[in-house]
N, C-alpha and C positions, 0 to 999 in steps of 0.2 A: 393505648395506655399498656402498658406493664407492671404486673403487680409480683413482687420479690419477696423472698425472705430469707436471710442468711444469718448465720449464727457468728460475732465476730470473736477473732483470737484474744484482744485484749479485754482483761477482766475490766468491768465498771465498779469501781469504788465510790461506795455511796456516800454522801456528804453526814449521815447520822453514825457512819462508822461499820456498815456492813459491807457486801461484797455480792457482786453476781459475775461468777466467772466467764461463763461465755455467753454473755446477752444474745439473744434473740431479737432480731428488728424486723419487721414488715413494712415493706414501703411500695408507693406506686409511682409510676414516672410517665410522664407526658413529652412528646418532641423529642428533638435530638441535641446532645450537648455540642457545642461549636470547637473548631480547633483550639481556639484561646479559651475555653472552658468559659469565657465570661457572659453566658447568657442563661445562667443560674437563677432559677426563683424557686426559693424554697415556702412551702403552706405548711404553716404550725395549725393544726388541725384542733377543734374546741374539746371538751370534757369525753363525750361519749361518740363523737366522730369516727371516722376509719380512715386510713391512708387514700380511699379511693375520693379524692375531692372534687371531682366531676359529677359524682354521685349527688351530693349535698350541698355544692355550690356551682351548679351547673350553669348557673346564670352569668359568672364570671367568665368562663369559657368560651372562646371563639377567636375569630380573627378578628384583630384590633383590640380584644378586650385586655382586661388585666392578665388573665392567664391565656395567652396565644401559643398553642402547640408549634405554630409554623413558623415562631419566631423565637419562642424560648425553650430551654430544658427546663420543665418543670417536677419538682420532686416533694412529696407528700410522706412524712415519715410517722409512721404509727405509735402511739404515746407508749411511753413504759407504764406497765400497769393496766393496758388496754386488753381487752378480751380478742381483740381482733388480730393477733400474730405476733406483736412484742411480747418479750418476756413479762410474766403478769402473775396474779395468785391463781390462773388455770395451768401455768408451768408445773411439771413435775420434779421433785424433788430427788434426791441420790438414791433414794428408796422406790423411786418409780410412783409416790403417791402427789397428789395436787397438794400443791402450797396452802391454798385458801390463804386464811388469815394470816398465816404463819412467813408469808413472804416477807422479805427484807422491807422495813420502812425506807421509804425514797421521798426526794424533795422533786420541786419544779425544777431546780438547778441540776438535779441528775438527769432529769429527763432531755434538758438543753445540751448537757454533757453527750448524752446518748447520741442524739442529733448530731451534733459536732463529729463524734466518733464514726459513724456512718459515713458523713460525707468526706471524712477524711480517706476513709475505705475506699470510699468510690475516687478518689483523687481530686476531690474537689477543696479548693482553697478559698476561692472568693464566691460571695454571692451578690449577683445583682440587685437582686429583691427580697425581703423576705414579707410576708403578709401572713397574720395572724389575728383571729376574732376569739375572743373571751379567754376561756383559759390557753389558747393558742399565742394570744396577742401577750400573755404573760411570759409563756417560755421564747416568744421572736424577741422582747426584750432583753433576755437573759444571754442569747445567742449574740446579739448585736453588742452587746457591753464586753461578751468574751472575745467575740472576733473584732471587735474595733474596726479599722480602716478596711478590714477584708470585707465587709458588708457597705455597699452602696446605697441601697433605702431601704426604709422599712415602713411599713404600714401594720397600723397596730388598731384594732376596732375594739370596742365596748371591754378595756381591760383597764387595770390599775397598775401601779409601780410597787404596790404593798396590799395582800390581802385584807380588807376592811374587817373591823370588829362586826359589820350588818353581816357581811357574807359568810365570814367564819361562824355566827350564830346561826345563819339558815342550815351551814353544814353540820354543824352540832346537832340540830335538831332533826336532820335526815340519819344522822348516826345512831341517835337514840330510835328512830323509827326502825333501823336495822336490827340493832340489839335487842329489840321488842320479840323478834322471830327467834325461838329458840334451836331454831336449824341452823342459825348463821354460822355456828362454830364448826358444822358436819364440812366434811373435804370431798364434796362431791358437786356436781353441776345444779343439781335442784336445792341447794343449802340458799336459806334466807329469802328465798321469792317473794313469800308474802311481806317482809319488811322493805324489800327493795320496792315492790308495788306502792306502798305507802310512804316510802324516802321521795319517792319521784313525785306522787301525787301532792305531796306536801309542798315540793320546790315549786310545780307548776307556774302558779299564779305570779310568783317572782320572776319568770321568764318572759311572761307576758306583761299586760297591762289592764287599767282598769277600763279605759276606751275599748280595748280590742274585746274582751268579755262581754261588756256592755251589748256592742254592734254584735258579736255571734253567737252569745248564749240567752240573751232577753228571751222572756217569755212572751208568746202570743195571747195565751189562755189567761186571762186576769184572775180566773177563779182557779188556778191550779195550785195544790197544797203539797205536791210531791214529785218525785221523779223530775228533778229539775233539769235543764239542759246544763247548767255549768256541773251540776252533779254528775250527770252521765258522762259529761267530756272529760272531768277529770280521773274518772274510773277507767274510761278508755284508754287515756295516756298511761296510766299507770299499768294496765295490761298489756299495752301495746310494748311498753320499754321492758317490761319482764319478760317478754317473747324473744327480746334480740340482745339482754345484757346478761350482766353476770354480777351478782350481789357480791361478792368477795371482791371483784375488780373495781366497783363503784365505790366500796367503804374505802378500801386503800389510796383510790384517786382523790375522792374527797379530803382525806387526810394531807394527801400531797399538797392539794391546792391550798391548805392554810398556811402551808410555809413559805409562800412566795411574798418574795420580801428583796426587793433589787438591791436593797442598804446592806443586809446582811454579809459579812465578811468585807466589807467595803467602808470607806470613810462614813459615808450618808447616803441616803436616797436621792437626794439631790445632787451630789458627786456623782454617783453610780449613773444616772441619767445623763449627767453633762460629758460625761465621757463616749457616751455613744456619738460616732462621728457620719454615721449616717444620715443622709436627707430624710426626715420623719413627717411621716403623716398620720397624725392621732384621729380617729373616728368614733363619734359619739352618737348616740340615738335618743332622739328627745324624751320618752316615755320610759327609759333605761331605768327599771326600779332596782336591778339588781346590782349594776356597776354605773352610778350616775355620771352623766357626762363632765362632772366636775372631776373626776377623776382622770379622764383623758384631756383634761383642758390641762391640769397638772404636769402628765407627762409631755405634752407639747410645749408647755412653758419653761421645762427646763433640760429639754434637749436643744442643742447649739442651734441646728439646723430644724427645728420641729415647728410645724403646723398645725393646725386643729381645724377640722370641718365636723359638722354637724347635719345629721338626717333627721329630717323633721318624718315621724311615724306614728303610727297608732299600736304597734306591735310589740314594743317593748325591748327585753333584752334580744329575743330571739329574731329582731326585725335584721340582725347581720346575716341571718341566713335566707330571710324573704325579701328584704329589699334592692335586690343585686342591680337594679338597673339605676336606683337612685346611688348606689354605691359606686357604680363605675361611673355616673356622672360627676360625684366628687373627685374621684381619681383622675378624671380625664382633666376637671379643671386644674387640679393640683400640677399634672406634667406640665398643661399648658404655663403655667408660673414659671416653669424650669426654663422653659425657652422664651 
């Protein structure tokens, strides 16, 4: 694996009117690009992940698997606004001060544009396969629409063609938690930490499921009156997130997620999906509360060469990070259909 970071010379003009003059981009690569540059696999990562895809999707890496470094040149690009190396609220302004919440507003289309700009910088014009889960699946759709027949295959997991009112309401609740922390407006790395803890803890049950909590967090002591396992678990996950993430980045990323709409600037959502020429597999997860399977079914229905597969799971939305054996199985079946 190679982790790299560069500053692109071309400015990134943002959809809402701002500009990032020399965007910095962090990315990781695995494997070797062939002479024809025909073996490119692009991974679009989820909201709070990073470009080191083998770290969080390791179950899909290996010989004969979805991500095979001996076969493919695999690249994962760190998202715009992320605290893991790409231009973000952690970046410094012209005065050498952290941007914080003054970082310019951006959309998921801007994120897709930055991905494409880096690929162009690397001399990559065609992609054999794009794979994205959750937020990454949304970005993957945008890239597939923009690049058209330069994308051969697309796998989009637990995502939607437009951010739903349900998900936007969850994001707004998280932003309210962040805003309740009076330090959020500070321009330092400790800003908004208490709000960040609350925002993440609030969202956690939506990433999981009723069955998964019942199995893992049920009490053995019938007489217990406090300090429940579920309470401790949510607090633990909130604390864990604060240790690795940034409140300003999280706030801006949640806001960018709300802008997701493949139909914006195009005739309609359906026509936008209809313009995707890539052979596509949309994967849903049976207990996903955040982005239910009906959203992936809609994507598959309206992409000309689209298919749908469902993973039966107890783990809700986060199953796309957990059920890697099952995911590999449905992708293997999809690939067999091609032959």
